[in-house]
TISENU-437519 format. One line per field, with one value per atom (N, C-alpha, C): residue number from 1; y, z, x. Coordinates in steps of 0.2 Angstrom, whole numbers, padded with zeros to 4 digits. Atoms other than C-alpha are relative to their C-alpha. Last residue first. Layout:
% residues N
num <- c(NUM, ...)
north <- c(Y, ...)
up <- c(Z, ...)
east <- c(X, ...)
***
This chain:
% residues 80
num <- c(80, 80, 80, 79, 79, 79, 78, 78, 78, 77, 77, 77, 76, 76, 76, 75, 75, 75, 74, 74, 74, 73, 73, 73, 72, 72, 72, 71, 71, 71, 70, 70, 70, 69, 69, 69, 68, 68, 68, 67, 67, 67, 66, 66, 66, 65, 65, 65, 64, 64, 64, 63, 63, 63, 62, 62, 62, 61, 61, 61, 60, 60, 60, 59, 59, 59, 58, 58, 58, 57, 57, 57, 56, 56, 56, 55, 55, 55, 54, 54, 54, 53, 53, 53, 52, 52, 52, 51, 51, 51, 50, 50, 50, 49, 49, 49, 48, 48, 48, 47, 47, 47, 46, 46, 46, 45, 45, 45, 44, 44, 44, 43, 43, 43, 42, 42, 42, 41, 41, 41, 40, 40, 40, 39, 39, 39, 38, 38, 38, 37, 37, 37, 36, 36, 36, 35, 35, 35, 34, 34, 34, 33, 33, 33, 32, 32, 32, 31, 31, 31, 30, 30, 30, 29, 29, 29, 28, 28, 28, 27, 27, 27, 26, 26, 26, 25, 25, 25, 24, 24, 24, 23, 23, 23, 22, 22, 22, 21, 21, 21, 20, 20, 20, 19, 19, 19, 18, 18, 18, 17, 17, 17, 16, 16, 16, 15, 15, 15, 14, 14, 14, 13, 13, 13, 12, 12, 12, 11, 11, 11, 10, 10, 10, 9, 9, 9, 8, 8, 8, 7, 7, 7, 6, 6, 6, 5, 5, 5, 4, 4, 4, 3, 3, 3, 2, 2, 2, 1, 1, 1)
north <- c(-0004, 0752, 0004, -0007, 0747, 0004, -0004, 0731, 0007, -0003, 0726, 0003, -0006, 0724, 0003, -0006, 0712, 0006, -0002, 0701, 0006, -0005, 0701, 0002, -0006, 0694, 0005, -0004, 0681, 0007, -0003, 0675, 0004, 0004, 0671, 0004, 0001, 0679, -0003, -0006, 0687, -0001, 0003, 0671, 0006, -0005, 0675, -0004, 0003, 0666, 0005, 0004, 0673, -0003, -0003, 0678, -0004, 0002, 0670, 0003, 0007, 0671, -0003, 0004, 0687, -0007, -0001, 0696, -0005, 0004, 0690, 0000, 0007, 0697, -0005, 0001, 0714, -0008, 0001, 0714, -0002, 0006, 0712, -0002, 0005, 0726, -0007, -0001, 0738, -0006, 0003, 0733, -0001, 0007, 0737, -0004, 0002, 0754, -0008, 0000, 0757, -0002, 0006, 0751, 0000, -0001, 0764, -0006, 0002, 0756, 0002, -0002, 0764, -0002, -0002, 0756, 0001, -0001, 0756, 0002, -0006, 0751, -0001, -0005, 0739, 0006, -0004, 0728, 0006, 0003, 0714, 0005, 0005, 0725, -0002, 0000, 0733, -0005, 0006, 0736, 0001, -0001, 0748, -0006, 0006, 0746, 0002, 0002, 0762, -0006, 0005, 0768, -0002, 0006, 0784, -0005, 0007, 0794, -0006, 0001, 0811, -0007, -0006, 0809, -0002, 0000, 0799, 0006, 0000, 0799, -0001, 0007, 0794, -0001, 0004, 0811, -0007, -0001, 0821, -0005, 0003, 0813, 0001, 0007, 0816, -0003, 0002, 0834, -0007, 0000, 0836, -0002, -0006, 0830, 0000, 0001, 0815, 0006, -0004, 0819, -0001, -0003, 0805, 0004, -0002, 0800, 0004, 0005, 0791, 0002, 0006, 0799, -0004, 0004, 0811, -0006, -0003, 0817, -0005, 0005, 0809, 0004, 0001, 0822, -0005, -0001, 0822, -0001, 0002, 0823, 0003, -0005, 0823, -0003, 0002, 0813, 0006, -0005, 0813, -0002)
up <- c(0004, 0251, -0006, -0003, 0263, -0004, 0000, 0254, 0002, 0007, 0251, -0001, 0000, 0270, -0007, -0004, 0271, 0000, 0003, 0257, 0003, 0006, 0264, -0003, -0003, 0281, -0006, -0002, 0272, 0003, 0005, 0263, 0002, 0002, 0279, -0006, 0008, 0279, -0002, 0003, 0297, -0008, 0005, 0305, -0005, 0004, 0322, -0006, 0005, 0332, -0005, -0002, 0349, -0006, -0005, 0345, 0002, 0000, 0329, 0005, 0001, 0330, 0000, -0004, 0339, -0001, -0007, 0330, 0005, 0000, 0313, 0007, 0001, 0317, 0000, -0007, 0323, 0000, -0005, 0307, 0007, 0002, 0296, 0005, -0002, 0304, -0001, -0008, 0303, 0002, -0003, 0285, 0007, 0001, 0281, 0002, -0005, 0289, -0001, -0007, 0280, 0005, -0002, 0264, 0006, 0000, 0265, 0001, -0006, 0260, 0000, 0000, 0246, 0007, -0006, 0244, -0001, 0000, 0229, 0006, -0004, 0231, -0001, 0004, 0217, 0003, 0002, 0228, -0004, 0004, 0227, -0002, -0004, 0234, -0005, 0003, 0223, 0004, -0001, 0233, -0003, 0002, 0229, 0000, 0003, 0240, -0002, -0003, 0244, -0004, 0004, 0241, 0004, -0004, 0248, -0005, 0001, 0235, 0004, 0007, 0242, 0000, 0002, 0260, -0008, 0007, 0266, -0001, 0001, 0285, -0007, 0001, 0286, -0001, -0005, 0293, 0000, -0006, 0283, 0005, 0000, 0267, 0007, -0001, 0271, 0000, -0007, 0275, 0001, -0005, 0259, 0007, -0004, 0248, 0005, -0006, 0237, 0004, -0005, 0219, 0007, -0005, 0208, 0005, -0006, 0192, 0005, -0005, 0178, 0007, -0001, 0164, 0005, 0006, 0159, 0000, 0006, 0177, -0006, 0003, 0190, -0006, 0007, 0201, -0002, 0003, 0220, -0008, 0007, 0231, -0004, 0005, 0249, -0007, 0007, 0264, -0004, 0005, 0282, -0007)
east <- c(-0004, 0782, -0003, 0000, 0769, 0005, 0006, 0765, 0000, 0001, 0783, -0007, -0004, 0786, -0001, 0003, 0771, 0004, 0006, 0778, -0004, -0002, 0795, -0006, -0003, 0789, 0001, 0005, 0778, 0002, 0003, 0793, -0006, 0006, 0803, -0004, 0000, 0820, -0006, -0002, 0819, -0001, -0004, 0811, 0001, -0004, 0803, 0004, -0003, 0790, 0003, -0006, 0786, 0004, -0003, 0768, 0006, -0007, 0763, 0005, 0000, 0744, 0007, 0004, 0743, 0001, -0003, 0757, -0003, -0006, 0750, 0004, 0002, 0733, 0006, 0003, 0741, -0002, -0005, 0751, -0002, -0003, 0736, 0006, 0005, 0727, 0003, 0000, 0743, -0005, -0006, 0745, 0000, 0001, 0727, 0006, 0005, 0729, -0001, -0003, 0745, -0005, -0004, 0737, 0003, -0007, 0724, 0004, -0003, 0707, 0007, -0008, 0697, 0002, -0003, 0679, 0008, -0008, 0669, 0002, -0003, 0650, 0008, -0003, 0644, 0003, 0006, 0633, 0002, 0005, 0646, -0006, 0005, 0659, -0005, 0007, 0673, -0004, 0004, 0689, -0007, 0007, 0702, -0003, 0004, 0717, -0006, 0006, 0727, -0003, 0004, 0744, -0006, 0003, 0752, -0004, -0003, 0762, -0002, -0003, 0758, 0003, -0004, 0750, 0002, -0002, 0735, 0005, -0007, 0733, 0003, -0002, 0715, 0007, 0003, 0709, 0002, -0003, 0722, -0003, -0007, 0717, 0003, 0000, 0698, 0007, 0002, 0701, 0000, -0005, 0711, -0002, -0001, 0698, 0005, 0003, 0701, 0001, -0004, 0703, -0003, 0005, 0697, 0005, -0003, 0707, -0006, 0002, 0698, 0003, -0004, 0708, -0002, 0000, 0694, 0005, -0002, 0692, 0000, -0005, 0681, 0002, 0001, 0672, 0006, -0006, 0669, -0001, 0001, 0654, 0006, -0002, 0659, -0002, 0001, 0653, 0001, -0003, 0658, -0001)
***
């Protein structure tokens, strides 16, 4: 799936509706903007990133629980 989009005078890019629906972006969603070494810009939905990081944490720390741990708070803040 590829689209040509424009950047307005304030630097905003409109992500086509089909793309937003496919990746689950809704109004007020947050994305990570990543600039690769080769100059390519990537947008990663934070929900997806949070999900991937959560799976890794679950595997590495299976059975370990600490509700007030700083890492738990940081992960929760990422999806807000």
